[in-house]
Every structure is written in C-alpha cells, then in structure tokens.
VEXDREN-2710 file (C-alpha; in Angstrom, 1 decimal):
% VEXDREN-2710
k/r/px/py/pz
1/MET/-44.6/-86.1/127.8
2/GLU/-42.2/-88.9/127.0
3/GLU/-39.8/-88.6/124.0
4/PRO/-40.6/-91.0/121.1
5/ARG/-37.3/-92.8/121.4
6/THR/-37.7/-93.2/125.2
7/LYS/-41.1/-94.7/124.7
8/GLU/-39.8/-97.1/122.0
9/VAL/-37.0/-98.3/124.3
10/GLN/-39.6/-98.8/127.1
11/LEU/-41.8/-100.8/124.7
12/GLU/-38.9/-103.0/123.7
13/GLY/-37.9/-103.6/127.3
14/MET/-41.5/-104.5/128.2
15/CYS/-41.6/-107.0/125.3
16/GLY/-38.5/-108.6/126.5
17/GLU/-39.8/-108.7/130.0
18/ARG/-43.1/-110.4/129.1
19/LYS/-41.3/-113.0/127.0
20/GLY/-38.9/-113.7/129.8
21/MET/-41.8/-114.3/132.2
22/LEU/-43.4/-116.7/129.9
23/LEU/-40.2/-118.7/129.3
24/GLU/-39.6/-118.8/133.1
25/ALA/-43.1/-120.2/133.5
26/GLU/-42.6/-122.9/131.0
27/SER/-39.3/-124.0/132.7
28/GLY/-41.1/-125.4/135.8
29/ASN/-41.6/-122.6/138.3
30/PRO/-44.4/-122.1/140.9
31/THR/-48.0/-123.0/140.1
32/GLU/-49.2/-119.4/139.8
33/ILE/-46.6/-118.7/137.2
34/ILE/-47.4/-121.8/135.2
35/ARG/-51.1/-120.8/135.2
36/GLY/-49.9/-117.6/133.4
37/GLU/-50.8/-115.3/136.3
38/LEU/-47.5/-113.5/136.3
39/ALA/-47.6/-113.2/132.5
40/ARG/-51.1/-111.7/132.8
41/ILE/-49.9/-109.1/135.3
42/VAL/-47.1/-108.1/133.0
43/TYR/-49.5/-107.8/130.1
44/LYS/-52.1/-105.8/132.1
45/ASN/-49.5/-103.4/133.4
46/ALA/-48.0/-102.9/129.9
47/ILE/-51.3/-102.0/128.1
48/GLN/-52.2/-99.6/130.9
49/LYS/-48.9/-97.9/130.7
50/PHE/-49.0/-97.7/126.9
51/PRO/-52.7/-97.3/125.9
52/GLY/-54.0/-96.7/122.4
53/ASN/-51.3/-98.9/120.7
54/ALA/-53.0/-101.7/119.0
55/GLU/-49.9/-103.1/117.5
56/PHE/-48.2/-103.3/120.9
57/HIS/-51.3/-104.8/122.4
58/LEU/-51.4/-107.5/119.7
59/SER/-47.7/-108.4/120.1
60/PHE/-48.6/-109.9/123.5
61/TRP/-50.9/-112.4/121.8
62/THR/-48.1/-113.2/119.3
63/VAL/-45.7/-114.1/122.2
64/ALA/-48.4/-115.9/124.3
65/ALA/-49.4/-118.1/121.3
66/HIS/-46.0/-119.9/121.6
67/PHE/-46.9/-121.4/124.9
68/ASP/-49.5/-124.1/125.7
69/PHE/-50.3/-122.8/129.2
70/THR/-51.5/-119.3/128.0
71/GLN/-54.8/-120.3/126.4
72/ASP/-56.9/-118.2/128.8
73/LEU/-54.5/-115.3/128.5
74/GLN/-54.7/-115.4/124.7
75/LYS/-58.5/-115.3/124.9
76/GLU/-58.3/-112.4/127.3
77/ILE/-55.9/-110.5/125.1
78/VAL/-58.2/-110.9/122.1
79/GLU/-61.2/-109.8/124.1
80/ASP/-59.3/-106.7/125.4
81/LEU/-58.1/-106.0/121.8
82/GLN/-61.7/-105.9/120.6
83/ALA/-62.8/-103.8/123.4
84/LEU/-60.0/-101.2/123.4
85/HIS/-59.2/-101.1/119.7
86/LYS/-62.5/-102.0/118.1
87/ASN/-62.2/-99.4/115.4
88/HIS/-58.5/-100.1/114.5
89/ALA/-57.9/-101.8/111.1
90/LEU/-55.2/-104.0/112.7
91/THR/-57.8/-105.5/115.1
92/TRP/-60.1/-106.5/112.2
93/ASP/-57.2/-107.8/110.1
94/PHE/-56.1/-110.0/113.0
95/LEU/-59.6/-111.4/113.6
96/ALA/-60.1/-112.1/109.9
97/ARG/-56.8/-113.8/109.3
98/ARG/-57.4/-116.1/112.4
99/GLU/-60.0/-117.8/110.3
100/LEU/-57.2/-119.2/108.1
101/ASP/-55.9/-121.1/111.2
102/THR/-59.2/-122.9/111.9
103/GLN/-59.2/-126.7/111.9
104/SER/-59.3/-128.1/108.4
105/LEU/-59.4/-131.7/107.1
106/PRO/-56.2/-133.7/107.1
107/LYS/-54.5/-132.9/103.8
108/ALA/-53.2/-136.5/103.3
109/GLU/-56.8/-137.8/103.3
110/CYS/-58.2/-135.1/100.9
111/SER/-58.5/-134.9/97.2
112/ASN/-57.5/-131.8/95.4
113/GLN/-61.1/-130.8/95.0
114/THR/-61.7/-131.3/98.7
115/LYS/-58.6/-129.3/99.6
116/ALA/-59.7/-126.4/97.3
117/SER/-63.2/-126.5/98.8
118/ASP/-61.7/-126.3/102.3
119/ILE/-59.6/-123.3/101.3
120/ILE/-62.6/-121.6/99.8
121/ARG/-64.5/-122.0/103.0
122/GLN/-61.7/-120.6/105.1
123/GLU/-61.3/-117.6/102.8
124/GLU/-65.0/-117.0/102.9
125/ARG/-64.9/-116.9/106.7
126/CYS/-62.1/-114.4/106.5
127/CYS/-64.0/-112.2/104.1
128/ALA/-67.1/-112.4/106.3
129/VAL/-65.1/-110.8/109.1
130/TYR/-63.7/-108.1/106.7
131/GLU/-67.3/-107.4/105.5
132/GLU/-68.3/-106.9/109.1
133/ALA/-65.3/-104.6/109.5
134/VAL/-66.0/-102.3/106.5
135/ALA/-69.7/-102.1/107.6
136/ALA/-68.7/-101.1/111.2
137/VAL/-65.6/-98.9/110.5
138/GLN/-65.7/-96.9/107.3
139/THR/-62.1/-95.9/106.9
140/GLU/-59.4/-96.3/104.2
141/ASP/-57.3/-98.3/106.5
142/VAL/-59.9/-101.0/106.9
143/TRP/-60.5/-101.2/103.2
144/LYS/-56.7/-101.4/102.8
145/VAL/-56.3/-104.5/105.0
146/TYR/-59.2/-106.1/103.2
147/ILE/-57.8/-105.5/99.8
148/THR/-54.3/-106.5/100.9
149/PHE/-55.6/-109.8/102.1
150/CYS/-57.5/-110.4/98.8
151/LEU/-54.4/-109.5/96.8
152/GLU/-52.2/-111.9/98.8
153/ARG/-54.7/-114.7/98.2
154/TRP/-55.0/-113.9/94.5
155/LYS/-51.2/-114.0/94.1
156/ARG/-50.9/-117.5/95.7
157/LYS/-50.2/-120.1/93.1
158/THR/-52.9/-122.7/92.4
159/ASN/-53.9/-125.0/89.6
160/HIS/-57.5/-125.1/90.7
161/GLU/-59.5/-122.9/88.3
162/ILE/-62.5/-122.5/90.5
163/LEU/-60.5/-121.3/93.5
164/ARG/-58.5/-118.9/91.3
165/LYS/-61.6/-117.5/89.7
166/LYS/-63.3/-117.0/93.1
167/ARG/-60.2/-115.1/94.4
168/LEU/-60.1/-112.9/91.3
169/ASP/-63.9/-112.2/91.5
170/LYS/-63.6/-111.3/95.2
171/LEU/-60.6/-109.1/94.7
172/LEU/-62.2/-107.1/91.8
173/ALA/-65.5/-106.8/93.7
174/VAL/-63.7/-105.4/96.8
175/PHE/-61.8/-102.9/94.7
176/ASP/-65.0/-101.8/93.1
177/ARG/-66.8/-101.3/96.4
178/ALA/-63.9/-99.5/98.0
179/SER/-63.8/-97.1/95.1
180/GLU/-67.6/-96.6/95.2
181/SER/-67.3/-95.7/98.9
182/SER/-64.6/-93.2/98.0
183/LEU/-62.4/-95.1/100.5
184/LEU/-59.9/-96.8/98.2
185/PRO/-56.4/-95.8/99.3
186/GLN/-54.6/-93.9/96.6
187/ALA/-51.6/-96.2/96.9
188/LEU/-53.8/-99.1/95.8
189/TYR/-55.2/-97.4/92.6
190/LYS/-52.1/-98.5/90.6
191/GLN/-52.5/-102.1/91.6
192/TRP/-56.2/-102.0/90.7
193/ILE/-55.6/-100.5/87.3
194/ARG/-52.7/-102.9/86.5
195/LEU/-54.8/-105.9/87.6
196/LEU/-57.6/-104.9/85.3
197/VAL/-55.1/-104.7/82.4
198/ASP/-53.5/-108.0/83.3
199/VAL/-56.8/-109.8/83.4
200/GLY/-57.8/-108.3/80.0
201/ASP/-60.4/-105.7/81.1
202/VAL/-58.6/-102.8/79.4
203/GLU/-61.8/-100.8/78.8
204/LYS/-62.6/-100.8/82.5
205/ALA/-59.0/-99.9/83.4
206/VAL/-59.3/-96.8/81.2
207/ARG/-62.6/-95.9/82.8
208/VAL/-61.1/-96.2/86.2
209/VAL/-58.2/-93.9/85.3
210/LYS/-60.5/-91.2/83.9
211/ALA/-63.0/-91.5/86.8
212/SER/-60.3/-91.5/89.5
213/SER/-58.2/-88.7/88.1
214/SER/-60.2/-86.1/90.0
215/SER/-59.0/-87.6/93.3
216/PHE/-55.3/-87.6/92.3
217/GLY/-54.8/-84.0/93.3
218/PRO/-51.1/-83.0/93.4
219/SER/-49.8/-86.6/93.5
220/VAL/-47.3/-86.8/90.7
221/GLU/-46.9/-90.5/91.2
222/MET/-50.6/-91.2/90.6
223/TRP/-50.7/-89.0/87.5
224/GLN/-47.5/-90.5/86.1
225/SER/-48.6/-94.1/86.5
226/SER/-52.1/-93.4/85.1
227/LEU/-50.8/-91.5/82.1
228/ALA/-48.2/-94.2/81.4
229/LEU/-51.0/-96.7/81.3
230/LEU/-53.0/-94.7/78.8
231/MET/-49.9/-94.2/76.7
232/GLU/-49.3/-98.0/76.8
233/LEU/-52.8/-98.6/75.7
234/GLN/-52.6/-95.8/73.1
235/ASN/-55.7/-94.2/74.4
236/THR/-56.9/-91.1/72.6
237/ASP/-57.6/-89.2/75.8
238/VAL/-53.9/-88.9/76.8
239/SER/-53.7/-85.3/75.9
240/LEU/-56.7/-84.3/77.9
241/LEU/-55.4/-86.1/81.0
242/PHE/-52.0/-84.4/80.6
243/GLN/-53.8/-81.0/80.7
244/GLU/-55.7/-82.0/83.8
245/ALA/-52.5/-83.2/85.5
246/PHE/-50.6/-79.9/84.8
247/ARG/-53.6/-78.1/86.3
248/GLN/-53.5/-80.0/89.5
249/VAL/-49.8/-80.7/90.1
250/PRO/-47.7/-77.7/91.3
251/PRO/-45.4/-76.4/88.6
252/SER/-42.3/-77.2/90.6
253/ASP/-43.2/-80.9/90.8
254/CYS/-44.0/-81.3/87.1
255/LEU/-40.7/-82.5/85.7
256/PRO/-41.8/-86.2/85.5
257/LEU/-45.0/-85.1/83.7
258/TRP/-43.1/-83.0/81.2
259/LEU/-40.7/-85.9/80.4
260/LEU/-43.6/-88.3/80.1
261/GLN/-45.5/-86.0/77.8
262/LEU/-42.4/-85.5/75.6
263/GLN/-41.9/-89.2/75.5
264/TRP/-45.5/-89.7/74.4
265/SER/-45.3/-87.0/71.8
266/GLU/-42.0/-88.4/70.3
267/GLY/-43.8/-91.7/69.9
268/ALA/-47.3/-90.7/68.9
269/GLY/-47.1/-87.1/67.6
270/SER/-45.7/-85.5/64.5
271/ILE/-42.3/-83.9/64.5
272/SER/-43.8/-80.4/64.3
273/GLU/-46.1/-81.1/67.3
274/THR/-43.2/-82.5/69.3
275/GLU/-41.0/-79.5/68.4
276/THR/-43.8/-77.1/69.6
277/LEU/-44.0/-79.1/72.9
278/TYR/-40.2/-78.8/73.4
279/GLN/-40.3/-75.1/72.8
280/ARG/-43.0/-74.7/75.4
281/ALA/-41.2/-76.9/77.9
282/VAL/-37.9/-75.0/77.7
283/GLN/-39.8/-71.8/78.6
284/VAL/-41.2/-73.2/81.9
285/PRO/-40.0/-70.9/84.7
286/VAL/-38.7/-73.8/86.8
287/PRO/-35.0/-74.3/86.4
288/ALA/-35.0/-78.0/87.1
289/ILE/-37.5/-78.5/84.3
290/SER/-35.9/-76.1/81.8
291/LEU/-32.4/-77.6/82.3
292/ARG/-33.5/-81.2/81.8
293/VAL/-35.7/-80.5/78.8
294/LYS/-32.9/-78.6/77.0
295/GLU/-30.7/-81.6/77.2
296/ARG/-33.4/-83.9/75.9
297/TYR/-34.3/-81.4/73.2
298/LEU/-30.8/-81.5/71.9
299/ASP/-30.8/-85.3/71.8
300/TRP/-34.2/-85.4/70.1
301/ALA/-33.1/-82.8/67.5
302/LEU/-30.0/-84.9/66.6
303/LYS/-32.0/-88.1/66.4
304/THR/-34.8/-86.6/64.1
305/GLY/-32.9/-84.1/62.1
306/GLY/-29.2/-84.8/62.3
307/TYR/-26.4/-82.4/63.0
308/LYS/-27.9/-79.4/61.3
309/LYS/-31.0/-79.6/63.4
310/ALA/-29.1/-80.2/66.6
311/ARG/-26.9/-77.2/65.8
312/LYS/-30.0/-75.0/65.1
313/VAL/-31.5/-76.0/68.5
314/PHE/-28.3/-75.3/70.3
315/THR/-28.0/-71.9/68.7
316/SER/-31.6/-71.0/69.6
317/LEU/-31.0/-72.0/73.2
318/ARG/-27.4/-70.7/73.8
319/GLU/-28.6/-67.4/75.3
320/ASN/-31.7/-68.9/77.0
321/ARG/-30.6/-69.3/80.7
322/PRO/-30.5/-71.4/82.8
323/TYR/-28.0/-74.0/81.4
324/SER/-26.6/-77.2/82.6
325/LEU/-23.0/-78.2/82.0
326/GLU/-24.4/-81.4/80.4
327/PHE/-26.2/-79.3/77.8
328/PHE/-22.8/-77.9/76.6
329/LYS/-21.1/-81.2/76.8
330/LYS/-23.7/-82.8/74.6
331/MET/-23.1/-80.2/72.0
332/ILE/-19.3/-80.6/72.3
333/ALA/-19.7/-84.4/71.8
334/ILE/-22.0/-83.8/68.8
335/GLU/-19.4/-81.4/67.2
336/LYS/-16.6/-83.9/67.8
337/GLU/-18.5/-86.7/66.2
338/GLN/-18.7/-84.9/62.8
339/GLU/-16.5/-86.2/60.0
340/CYS/-15.2/-82.7/59.4
341/SER/-15.3/-81.3/63.0
342/LYS/-14.7/-77.5/63.1
343/MET/-12.5/-76.2/65.9
344/ARG/-14.1/-72.8/65.7
345/ARG/-17.5/-74.3/66.7
346/LEU/-15.9/-76.4/69.4
347/ARG/-14.2/-73.3/70.7
348/GLU/-17.5/-71.5/70.7
349/CYS/-19.1/-74.3/72.8
350/TYR/-16.2/-74.3/75.3
351/GLU/-16.3/-70.5/75.6
352/LEU/-20.0/-70.5/76.3
353/ALA/-19.7/-73.3/78.8
354/LEU/-16.8/-71.6/80.6
355/ARG/-18.8/-68.4/80.8
356/GLU/-21.3/-70.3/82.9
357/PHE/-19.2/-72.9/84.7
358/GLY/-15.6/-71.7/84.4
359/SER/-15.2/-70.7/88.0
360/SER/-16.2/-74.1/89.3
361/ASN/-15.0/-76.8/86.9
362/ALA/-11.3/-77.5/86.4
363/ASP/-11.9/-80.4/84.0
364/LEU/-13.7/-78.1/81.6
365/TRP/-10.6/-75.9/81.2
366/LEU/-8.3/-78.9/80.8
367/GLU/-10.6/-80.5/78.2
368/TYR/-10.5/-77.2/76.3
369/ILE/-6.7/-77.1/76.4
370/VAL/-6.5/-80.7/75.2
371/GLU/-8.9/-79.9/72.3
372/GLU/-6.7/-77.0/71.2
373/LEU/-3.7/-79.4/71.2
374/GLU/-5.2/-82.4/69.5
375/HIS/-7.7/-81.0/67.0
376/PRO/-6.3/-80.6/63.5
377/GLU/-7.5/-77.0/63.5
378/GLY/-6.4/-76.4/67.1
379/LYS/-4.0/-73.7/68.1
380/ALA/-1.4/-74.9/70.6
381/GLU/-0.1/-71.4/71.0
382/VAL/-3.4/-70.2/72.7
383/THR/-3.2/-72.9/75.5
384/GLY/-1.1/-70.5/77.6
385/GLN/-3.8/-67.9/77.5
386/ILE/-6.4/-70.5/78.4
387/HIS/-4.2/-71.6/81.3
388/TRP/-3.9/-68.0/82.5
389/ARG/-7.6/-67.5/82.4
390/ALA/-8.3/-70.7/84.3
391/MET/-5.8/-69.6/87.1
392/LYS/-7.7/-66.3/87.4
393/MET/-11.2/-67.9/87.5
394/LEU/-10.8/-71.0/89.6
395/SER/-10.3/-71.1/93.3
396/GLY/-10.0/-73.4/96.3
397/LEU/-10.1/-77.2/95.5
398/GLU/-10.9/-76.7/91.9
399/LEU/-7.8/-74.5/91.4
400/GLU/-5.7/-77.1/93.2
401/SER/-7.1/-79.8/90.9
402/PHE/-6.4/-77.8/87.8
403/VAL/-2.8/-77.1/88.8
404/SER/-2.1/-80.7/89.6
405/GLN/-3.8/-82.1/86.4
406/TYR/-2.2/-79.4/84.2
407/THR/1.2/-80.5/85.6
408/LEU/0.4/-84.1/84.6
409/LEU/-0.6/-82.9/81.2
410/GLN/2.8/-81.2/80.7
411/THR/4.5/-84.5/81.5
412/GLY/2.2/-86.5/79.3
413/LYS/0.4/-88.3/82.1
414/LEU/-3.1/-86.9/81.8
415/PRO/-5.7/-88.6/84.0
416/GLN/-7.9/-91.2/82.3
417/HIS/-11.1/-89.2/82.6
418/LEU/-9.8/-86.5/80.1
419/PRO/-9.0/-87.1/76.4
420/GLN/-5.5/-88.3/75.8
421/ASN/-3.1/-85.6/74.5
422/LYS/-0.9/-85.9/71.5
423/ALA/1.3/-83.0/72.3
424/GLN/2.4/-80.9/75.3
425/PRO/1.1/-77.4/75.9
426/GLY/3.3/-74.4/75.3
427/SER/5.6/-73.3/78.1
428/GLN/4.4/-70.5/80.3
END
C-alpha cells in the first residue's frame, strides 16, 4: 500500500502532467492532440490509478475548462463523475453550482428588477439540484454543501428586498429540514442559532438550543456557544442547561464550562450563590480547573468584598492544593497595594509560594529579597539567609539565573522585570 505522502506527490505530478498536455495541445501540435485525445488518455489513466477520489477527479474538469478544444472531454469528465461518485457531496455541489454559470440576460440591457429575477431563477435551479441530492443521498455532507451554498448567497450584498427575503427564507427552511432529518452537521448549529437571533427570532433560537442539546454530547464548543447565547438572552433555563452540560462533558474537559458558569453567576446571581459556586469549583478533582478557579476566586473576592474578603479567601485556600504560582502572585500584589502594607503578610505569601515553587523559580527568590530590602517593615539582615536557602533549593539553569541576577542586584543593576531596589543586600 502506497504511503500517503507518496500518493500526494503522484497526484501533484499527474496534475502537472495533464495541464502540460493541454497547454501543448493549444500551442498548435498534431490534430489528435488538438482534439484533446492525448489529454483524454492522461485523464483516463489518472482516474484509474487513483479511484475513489472525487476531488482529484473534478480537478481535471477545472483544468480542462480553461481550453476551448476540450468541450467533449469536459462533458465526459462530468458524466464519469456522476457515474463513479454519484453519492459524493462534492459531485452534487459541483452540479448545483454549475447552474450559476448558465446563460443569463445581458446585464447592460436589464433593469434591476430583471437582474434580480434572473438571479432568483439561477438560484432556484441550483436549489433544485441540491433538493435532488438530499433526496438521493441522505448524509450530513450533502446537507452541509446545501446549507453552505445558501449561507453564501444570503451573505451576498443586495438592495433588492425580494431577493434578500427569498434567500433568507430558503436558508431558514433548509436549516429546519436538515435538523428535522437529524442530519444537520454539528458545526453548523452555531451559525443557525446566531442567524435566528440576528433576524429577530429569539424564541426559536432558544427552542433550537434546548431541542438540540441532546445531540451535543461531549462537545465543549457546542455547549459553550449555546450556553453563551442563553446567557446573552438572559434566558431562565441557563442553570438547567449547565447541569446537562456537566453531565455530558467529561470532567477533564469542563474548564470552559466552569468559567462560563462563574461568569454567568457573577452577573446574574447573588453574591452568596456565586460564593457557593466558587467553593464547589475549587473542589473539583481536576487540577487544571481547580488552579484556574482559585485565581479567579481571589479576583472576584477582591472585587466584591475588598481586601478583607480577598484575604479570607486566600487563607481558606492556602492549604488546599494544588496551587498555581499566579495564585500567590495575585495575593502578593493585593498585599502590596494596601495603604498600610504589612511585611509579615507579604513574608507569609512568599514563604507559601516558595514552599511550592522554590525549587524551580529563581525570580521568586529575588523578588522576596527585594521586598525585604525595600519594604518599610522589611529586614535587610535576613536577605543573607534567603540567599542561602535559594542556593540550596535551586539547580541547573534556575540556579545560574539566580546567581547572575543576584550579582546584578548587589551592583544595583537589577533586571527590569523585577522591582527596583533601593538598597543593596547584606554581604555574605
């Protein structure tokens, strides 16, 4: 069996070969070439060598369409495409879109109304082919190309209200039928729901979300977008849908849902309800979730209850592993922002952070040393002890980084990413 990359190279080579043949024919070579016979041979050999590839098959028509002498070959390619790939969505999409290329009235001689009527007839012929397709081949892929076509036409700018309304009606109808057939691709649900909201049919958008939620399964993206919509519309069933989402999505994938629910509760729930939700979330046995929620919990506490509440939350979580370094840095920043910042509390934060991250973060040690030097309540005499501990705990590149930056600190040239010092550390 051929390797995928080998096959891809062969396909590319074959494409180049067929186009070269056609160009050679057009440049005035023997009669059998001009008639397209040699190009036909290349085409037939290629589709026999790589059967089952509708896209590759169709690419021959794309090339042949550039040359006037290949009319018969183009017709044969289309007939073969229908015979060999009759159930492929690409085949039906190609056949339908060809109707847009049918002869229309000269635009210079037409009124705006006539032009619009001509476009409507063209699009109706396209849709007739797609209708035949969804009746003959009942797959998501066929519905997808049909809806994609309708979306493209709807998004085209026009000042003609009748044309615009017809496009919208057709698009909404196709979305409905695809959903009723249980063949609407999941990736298109978001576009359908957003379209309903944009055209003012909010009630139906909500109904679609509720009715479709059973098919979302473990798709975080689908739950997230649907819940965000209900939140935007301030729908009363948000809580129920969140419960269903948590039942269907694996716990390890639920971080976006937790963050979204916290966002919703902060905006729509009471402070006590939101506090309860945070306390539940930090207990989730998935480190990625617990870590992120703790950081957010601290921010929310500061925002809603000020320093005292933030301090209370930090104290309640300080022994609740796992931690992130950002969690401690947030609390350090909060402490430093206080009008009467207390060094003993900053020291406590640094010590807790170093207990967890002291072996892998040189900057944390340096920041602690600078704090002892600069804070009004700091103790410059303890910086030697902190330095000694850092040298014991760090290793490898982090140790090298600490040594070089500490040397800079002693000379008063501390790197910009650390707080500027006002004094030098004690000698060792």
